[in-house]
C-alpha positions as CSV (number, residue, x, y, z in Angstrom):
1,M,-1.9,-4.1,-20.6
2,S,-1.6,-6.9,-17.9
3,G,-2.4,-6.5,-14.2
4,P,-0.2,-6.1,-11.2
5,T,2.1,-9.0,-10.7
6,Y,0.8,-9.5,-7.1
7,A,-2.6,-10.0,-8.4
8,G,-4.2,-13.4,-7.8
9,R,-1.4,-14.3,-5.7
10,T,-1.1,-15.4,-2.1
11,F,1.9,-14.7,0.1
12,V,2.9,-15.5,3.8
13,F,4.3,-12.3,5.3
14,R,6.7,-12.9,8.1
15,V,7.1,-9.4,10.0
16,D,10.2,-8.6,12.1
17,N,8.0,-8.4,15.3
18,G,7.0,-12.0,15.0
19,V,3.5,-11.6,13.5
20,V,2.7,-13.6,10.4
21,F,0.1,-13.0,7.8
22,R,-1.4,-14.8,4.8
23,N,-2.3,-12.1,2.3
24,T,-4.4,-13.1,-0.8
25,C,-5.0,-10.6,-3.7
26,T,-7.9,-11.1,-6.0
27,A,-7.2,-11.6,-9.7
28,D,-7.6,-7.9,-10.5
29,G,-5.5,-6.8,-7.6
30,T,-8.1,-4.4,-6.1
31,T,-8.8,-6.3,-2.9
32,L,-6.8,-8.1,-0.3
33,H,-7.8,-10.9,2.2
34,Y,-5.4,-11.2,5.4
35,E,-5.4,-13.8,7.8
36,T,-3.2,-13.5,11.0
37,L,-1.5,-16.6,11.4
38,E,0.8,-15.9,14.4
39,G,1.0,-12.9,16.9
40,P,-1.5,-11.3,19.4
41,A,-4.1,-11.0,16.9
42,K,-3.9,-14.8,15.7
43,G,-7.3,-15.7,13.9
44,A,-8.1,-12.2,12.7
45,E,-9.0,-11.9,9.2
46,E,-10.5,-9.2,7.0
47,T,-11.0,-8.4,3.2
48,V,-10.0,-4.8,2.5
49,I,-9.9,-2.5,-0.6
50,L,-6.5,-1.7,-1.9
51,H,-5.1,1.5,-3.2
52,T,-2.0,0.8,-5.2
53,A,0.8,2.0,-7.4
54,E,3.6,0.4,-9.1
55,V,6.7,2.3,-8.2
56,A,9.1,0.5,-10.4
57,P,9.1,-3.0,-12.0
58,G,8.2,-5.4,-9.2
59,L,8.0,-2.7,-6.5
60,F,4.5,-1.8,-5.5
61,M,3.0,0.6,-2.9
62,L,-0.3,-1.0,-1.4
63,G,-2.5,0.8,1.3
64,W,-5.7,0.2,2.9
65,V,-7.9,1.0,5.9
66,E,-9.2,-1.6,8.1
67,E,-12.6,-1.7,9.9
68,S,-10.9,-1.0,13.1
69,G,-9.6,2.2,11.8
70,M,-6.0,0.9,11.5
71,T,-4.2,2.1,8.4
72,I,-1.7,0.1,6.6
73,T,0.9,0.8,4.0
74,H,3.1,-1.7,2.3
75,L,6.1,-1.2,0.0
76,M,6.2,-4.7,-1.4
77,N,9.3,-5.7,-3.4
78,L,8.4,-8.8,-5.5
79,N,11.9,-8.9,-6.8
80,A,13.4,-9.5,-3.4
81,L,10.4,-11.0,-1.7
82,T,10.4,-8.1,0.9
83,V,8.1,-5.7,2.6
84,H,8.5,-2.5,4.4
85,A,5.2,-1.8,6.3
86,F,3.9,1.2,8.2
87,W,0.7,1.1,10.2
88,T,-1.2,3.4,12.4
89,Y,-3.8,2.6,15.1
90,E,-5.7,4.3,18.1
91,T,-4.5,3.7,21.6
92,G,-5.8,5.2,24.9
93,D,-3.3,7.9,24.4
94,G,-3.9,8.8,20.8
95,R,-2.8,7.5,17.5
96,A,0.3,5.3,17.5
97,A,2.6,4.5,14.3
98,E,5.0,1.5,13.7
99,L,7.5,0.8,11.0
100,H,8.4,-2.9,10.2
101,A,10.1,-5.0,7.7
102,G,9.7,-8.6,6.8
103,V,9.8,-11.3,4.1
104,L,7.3,-12.8,1.7
105,E,6.9,-16.4,0.9
106,P,4.8,-17.3,-2.1
107,A,2.1,-19.6,-0.9
């Protein structure tokens, strides 16, 4: 059986809030390296361990936890080159959550 179709690929992810990431997956699809290209955290980067599931052909759910404690879930549609993203993070008033959408560009 072949690996997931995102494995070994790099995408630029343009989020609806103006943040832009470059996401690169390893050839086996188990880790992702992200770089923040635009937005408040410009220049931030990290390699994370992925938890994944193929929901339908070309439709993948990817989740990870960052060193900061931020949790990320992407519903990545490689057929339409779109992503719906949900993330949570700590604030001074407790945990916050955000839901975003965006587009992917193969890089």
